[in-house]
C-alpha positions in Angstrom: 12.6 18.0 -48.2 12.7 21.0 -45.8 14.3 21.1 -42.6 11.0 20.3 -40.6 10.3 17.4 -42.8 13.5 15.9 -41.8 12.9 16.5 -38.2 9.8 15.1 -38.1 10.8 11.9 -40.1 13.8 11.4 -37.8 11.6 11.8 -34.5 8.3 10.8 -35.1 8.9 7.0 -34.0 10.0 8.3 -30.5 6.4 9.8 -30.2 5.0 6.0 -30.2 7.8 4.5 -27.9 7.2 7.6 -25.3 3.5 6.9 -25.8 4.0 3.4 -24.8 6.1 4.1 -21.8 3.3 6.6 -20.8 0.7 4.0 -21.2 2.7 1.5 -18.8 2.4 4.2 -15.8 -0.8 3.9 -13.9 -2.2 7.5 -13.7 -5.9 6.9 -13.0 -7.8 8.4 -10.3 -8.3 8.1 -7.5 -6.1 5.1 -7.2 -3.2 6.7 -8.8 -2.2 10.0 -9.5 0.2 11.7 -12.4 3.3 12.1 -10.3 5.2 9.2 -12.1 3.9 10.2 -15.5 5.2 13.6 -15.2 8.6 12.4 -14.2 8.9 10.3 -17.2 7.7 13.3 -19.3 10.5 15.5 -17.5 13.0 13.0 -18.5 11.8 12.8 -22.2 12.0 16.5 -22.4 15.5 16.4 -21.5 16.5 13.6 -23.8 14.5 15.3 -26.6 16.5 18.7 -26.5 13.9 20.7 -25.4 14.0 23.8 -23.2 14.0 23.0 -19.5 10.5 22.0 -18.4 8.4 23.6 -15.5 6.1 21.6 -12.9 3.3 23.5 -11.6 1.1 22.1 -8.9 -1.5 23.3 -6.9 -1.5 19.6 -5.2 1.7 17.9 -5.4 0.3 14.5 -6.3 -1.3 16.1 -9.4 1.5 18.1 -11.3 1.3 20.0 -14.4 4.3 20.2 -17.0 4.9 23.3 -19.0 7.6 23.5 -21.8 8.0 27.0 -23.5 9.5 27.3 -26.8 10.5 30.9 -27.9 11.1 32.3 -31.2 13.7 35.0 -31.9 11.3 37.6 -32.5 7.8 38.5 -30.9 4.6 37.0 -32.3 1.9 35.0 -31.9 1.3 32.5 -28.7 0.1 28.8 -29.5 -1.0 26.4 -26.7 -0.9 22.8 -27.4 -2.5 20.9 -24.3 -3.6 17.3 -23.4 -3.9 15.5 -20.1 -1.6 13.0 -18.6 -4.6 11.1 -16.3 -6.9 8.2 -17.5 -10.2 6.6 -16.5 -10.1 3.7 -14.2 -9.1 0.3 -15.9 -12.2 -1.6 -14.8 -11.8 -5.3 -14.9 -9.4 -5.2 -18.0 -6.5 -7.6 -16.9 -3.7 -6.2 -19.1 -5.0 -2.6 -19.0 -1.5 -1.0 -19.0 0.4 -3.2 -21.4 1.7 -0.6 -23.6 2.3 -3.2 -26.3 2.6 -2.6 -29.8 1.0 -5.3 -32.0 -0.7 -5.1 -35.5 0.4 -1.8 -36.1 -1.5 -0.3 -32.9 -0.4 0.7 -29.4 -2.7 -1.2 -26.8 -3.4 0.0 -23.2 -5.4 2.6 -21.2 -4.8 6.2 -22.1 -3.2 5.2 -25.4 -6.0 7.5 -27.2 -7.1 9.3 -24.5 -4.8 10.8 -24.4 -1.3 9.8 -23.9 -0.8 9.5 -27.4 -1.6 13.1 -28.0 0.7 13.9 -25.3 3.6 12.1 -26.6 2.9 13.4 -30.2 2.7 16.9 -28.7 6.2 16.8 -27.0 7.9 15.3 -30.1 6.3 17.7 -32.4 8.1 20.5 -30.2 11.3 18.6 -30.3 11.0 18.5 -34.4 10.3 22.3 -34.2 13.5 22.9 -32.3 15.6 20.6 -34.3 14.6 22.5 -37.5 15.2 25.8 -35.8 11.6 26.9 -35.3 9.7 28.6 -34.3 11.0 31.8 -35.8 8.7 34.0 -33.8 6.3 34.0 -31.0 6.0 31.0 -28.4 4.7 27.7 -28.3 3.6 26.5 -25.1 3.0 22.7 -24.0 0.7 22.3 -21.2 0.5 18.8 -20.1 -1.9 18.6 -17.5 -3.2 16.6 -14.5 -7.0 16.0 -13.2 -8.8 16.1 -16.6 -10.8 12.9 -16.3 -11.8 14.1 -12.7 -13.2 17.5 -11.6 -10.5 19.2 -13.3 -9.5 22.0 -10.8 -6.0 20.9 -10.3 -4.9 21.0 -14.1 -5.7 23.3 -16.7 -8.2 25.3 -14.3 -5.2 25.8 -11.9 -2.8 27.3 -14.7 -5.3 29.5 -15.8 -6.1 31.0 -12.4 -2.2 31.4 -12.0 -2.1 33.4 -15.1 0.3 31.1 -17.1 -1.9 30.5 -19.9 -1.9 33.6 -22.2 -1.9 32.9 -25.9 -3.8 33.5 -29.3 -4.8 30.1 -29.9 -4.7 26.5 -28.6 -5.5 22.8 -29.4 -6.8 20.3 -27.2 -5.5 16.8 -27.8 -8.0 14.3 -27.5 -9.0 11.5 -29.8 -11.1 13.3 -32.4 -11.5 10.7 -35.0 -15.3 9.6 -35.5 -15.2 7.1 -38.3 -11.7 7.3 -39.1 -8.7 9.1 -37.8 -8.6 12.8 -38.1 -12.0 12.7 -40.1 -13.2 15.5 -38.1 -12.0 19.0 -36.8 -14.2 19.9 -34.0 -15.3 23.4 -33.9 -17.4 22.9 -30.8 -17.5 20.4 -27.8 -20.2 19.6 -25.7 -20.3 20.6 -22.0 -20.8 18.4 -19.0 -23.0 19.0 -16.0 -23.1 16.0 -13.6 -26.2 15.1 -11.9 -27.5 12.7 -9.2 -31.1 11.7 -8.5 -32.2 10.7 -5.0 -35.2 8.9 -3.9 -36.3 8.1 -0.6 -39.1 6.4 1.2 -40.1 4.4 4.4 -38.1 1.2 5.5 -40.7 -1.5 5.4 -41.2 -5.4 5.4 -41.2 -6.0 1.8 -44.3 -8.5 2.3 -46.3 -5.4 2.7 -45.3 -3.6 -0.4 -48.5 -2.9 -2.6 -50.7 -3.4 0.7 -49.8 -0.2 2.4 -50.4 3.3 1.5 -47.1 4.3 3.1 -45.2 1.8 0.9 -43.3 4.3 -1.3 -40.6 2.3 -3.4 -37.5 4.4 -4.2 -36.0 1.7 -6.4 -39.0 1.6 -8.4 -39.0 5.6 -8.6 -35.4 5.9 -9.7 -36.1 2.7 -12.2 -39.0 4.9 -13.8 -36.7 8.1 -13.8 -34.3 6.4 -15.8 -36.4 5.2 -18.2 -38.9 8.0 -18.8 -37.0 11.3 -18.1 -36.5 12.6 -21.7 -33.0 11.5 -22.8 -32.9 14.8 -25.1 -34.5 17.9 -24.5 -34.0 21.6 -25.7 -32.6 24.1 -23.1 -32.6 27.1 -25.6 -29.8 26.6 -27.9 -30.7 27.3 -31.5 -28.6 24.9 -33.7 -27.2 21.2 -33.5 -28.1 18.1 -32.0 -30.4 17.9 -28.9 -29.0 18.0 -25.4 -28.5 14.6 -24.1 -29.2 13.2 -20.6 -27.3 10.0 -19.8 -27.3 7.7 -16.8 -24.1 6.0 -15.9 -24.9 4.3 -12.4 -27.4 3.6 -10.0 -28.1 1.8 -6.6 -29.4 1.4 -3.5 -31.5 -1.3 -1.3 -30.2 -3.7 1.2 -31.0 -7.3 2.1 -33.9 -9.5 0.9 -37.2 -9.0 2.7 -36.9 -5.0 3.2 -38.5 -2.5 1.1 -35.5 0.1 0.3 -35.8 3.5 2.2 -33.6 5.2 -0.5 -32.1 4.7 -4.1 -30.0 6.7 -6.3 -28.9 7.2 -10.2 -25.9 9.0 -11.3 -26.1 10.9 -14.6 -24.8 13.6 -16.8 -26.2 16.3 -19.2 -24.2 16.9 -22.3 -24.8 20.6 -23.2 -24.5 22.7 -26.3 -22.8 26.1 -26.6 -25.3 28.7 -24.8 -26.7 26.4 -22.5 -26.0 27.1 -18.9 -25.8 24.9 -15.8 -28.9 27.1 -14.4 -30.9 26.0 -17.6 -30.2 22.3 -17.0 -31.1 22.4 -13.2 -34.6 24.1 -14.2 -35.1 21.8 -17.0 -34.5 18.5 -14.9 -36.7 19.7 -12.0 -39.7 20.6 -14.3 -39.2 17.2 -16.3 -38.9 15.3 -13.1 -41.8 17.0 -11.5 -44.2 15.9 -14.4 -42.9 12.6 -14.2 -43.7 12.1 -10.5 -47.1 13.5 -11.1 -47.8 10.8 -13.8 -49.9 7.8 -13.2 -48.7 4.9 -11.5 -45.7 6.7 -10.1 -44.7 5.7 -6.6 -45.0 7.9 -3.8 -41.1 8.1 -3.0 -39.7 11.4 -2.5 -37.3 12.2 -5.5 -34.7 14.9 -5.7 -32.3 16.3 -8.2 -28.8 17.2 -7.0 -26.7 19.3 -9.5 -23.0 19.2 -9.2 -21.5 22.7 -8.7 -18.5 22.3 -11.1 -19.7 23.3 -14.5 -17.7 22.2 -17.8 -19.7 24.2 -20.1 -19.7 23.6 -24.0 -17.3 25.6 -26.1 -16.8 26.6 -29.8 -14.5 28.3 -31.8 -15.0 30.6 -35.2 -14.8 28.1 -38.1 -12.9 30.7 -39.9 -10.2 31.4 -37.2 -6.6 31.1 -38.3 -5.9 28.2 -35.9 -8.8 26.1 -37.6 -7.5 26.8 -41.1 -4.0 25.9 -40.3 -4.9 22.6 -38.7 -7.4 21.7 -41.8 -4.3 22.6 -44.1 -1.7 20.7 -41.9 -4.2 17.7 -41.7 -4.7 17.7 -45.4 -0.8 18.0 -46.0 -0.1 15.2 -43.8 -2.8 12.7 -44.4 -4.2 13.5 -47.7 -7.7 14.2 -46.5 -9.1 17.4 -45.4 -11.1 17.0 -42.2 -14.8 17.9 -42.2 -15.4 20.8 -39.5 -18.1 19.4 -37.1 -18.8 19.0 -33.4 -17.1 17.0 -30.6 -19.6 14.7 -28.8 -17.8 14.7 -25.6 -16.6 17.4 -23.2 -13.1 18.9 -23.0 -11.1 21.5 -21.3 -11.3 23.9 -24.1 -13.6 26.0 -22.2 -10.9 27.0 -19.8 -9.0 28.7 -22.6 -11.9 29.9 -24.4 -12.8 31.8 -21.1 -9.3 33.6 -21.5 -10.2 34.9 -25.0 -8.1 32.2 -26.6 -9.2 30.8 -30.1 -9.3 27.1 -29.1 -10.0 24.1 -31.0 -11.7 21.9 -28.5 -10.4 18.5 -29.6 -8.0 17.3 -32.0 -5.7 14.2 -31.7 -4.8 10.6 -32.7 -7.2 7.9 -32.5 -10.9 7.3 -32.5 -13.3 8.6 -29.8 -15.1 5.2 -29.8 -12.0 3.6 -28.2 -11.6 5.9 -25.3 -12.9 5.1 -21.7 -13.8 1.3 -23.0 -11.8 -2.2 -22.5 -9.3 -2.8 -25.2 -8.3 0.7 -25.7 -5.7 1.4 -28.6 -4.4 3.7 -31.1 -2.8 3.3 -34.4 0.9 3.9 -34.5 0.5 6.1 -38.0 -1.9 8.2 -36.2 0.4 9.0 -33.4 3.3 9.8 -36.1 0.9 11.6 -38.2 -0.1 13.9 -35.1 3.4 14.5 -34.4 3.6 16.1 -38.0 0.3 18.0 -37.8 0.9 19.6 -34.4 4.7 20.6 -35.8 3.2 21.9 -39.2 0.5 24.0 -37.3 3.2 25.7 -35.0 5.4 26.2 -37.8 2.8 28.0 -39.8 1.5 30.1 -37.1 4.6 31.1 -35.5 6.6 32.3 -38.4 
């Protein structure tokens, strides 16, 4: 058994313990920030014998943690990055239990993405224990604010010039049907949209009897149902672009025809599709819908968020892709299939810097993220330690 294998075997269980501690710490915005999680990671960094960490923050309530591990000789630079915040827990009572039961770690963020955060930190510790890397540099970038607008996390580190590298892996739950079955070479983008409908407040008893009885709620309902859920913006390959609505509302007390209503949605784009193309397509589809028979006369408009999370992709033949596929096969006995990640990640931030970036690869199933009962297999977290460590050792030698 080589030195790295011994180090991984000796440390992998600590990744599960660390992930459980992180899950127990609230870090869901806007109710909670990431300071307590980062404080725990600073303590873990020291206890694992890693070099001193650096806290970098544009907003003190949303800190980012950097850990640099340099080889003795110059060489390639690799970034392992994941995020420390989570989505809100909703109505789940024990969302942050951090309980390990039946071979699984349970709780908010266990899969998305505190399991990956813990695995990356412990993988780095295994490298150091094995006397690696021999050349180049490994940078851990454990960042804030990914589940919100993203401006205080990886974007801030990029703007500060702290992310120079040749390759990167973004830690997200990448399993589709089973753990580590997909190695994404692309990830969808995210464009947030809001529909707003306006009419004239009116006694509801007059609805249908007056020409000025525009009904914003009905207009929003028609838009949710009839706007094309899939459409083409000009990309030439892959699945169609998706429009999905996540919330809607409006109106008030009984007896009053609402004077306004709204719906919140998102467009999941493919590589090559722009926020401008999204806005143009939505406005055209909405205009066609508003002109259709039976549509209410309410005024309906589209607002497109100014923050753009574009889709990203990496060359399937890039060294980081090959190294990750080889390491996964060595650790799990299965070679992952190259494919696309249905969600959006922060890979676009790194891709814009010219860094070859695998947009998502980490422990857990994507279907477990953002839902009640989130969990990740203990074995997946431990395997992620070995995979990340093997990739780093191979590229930085």
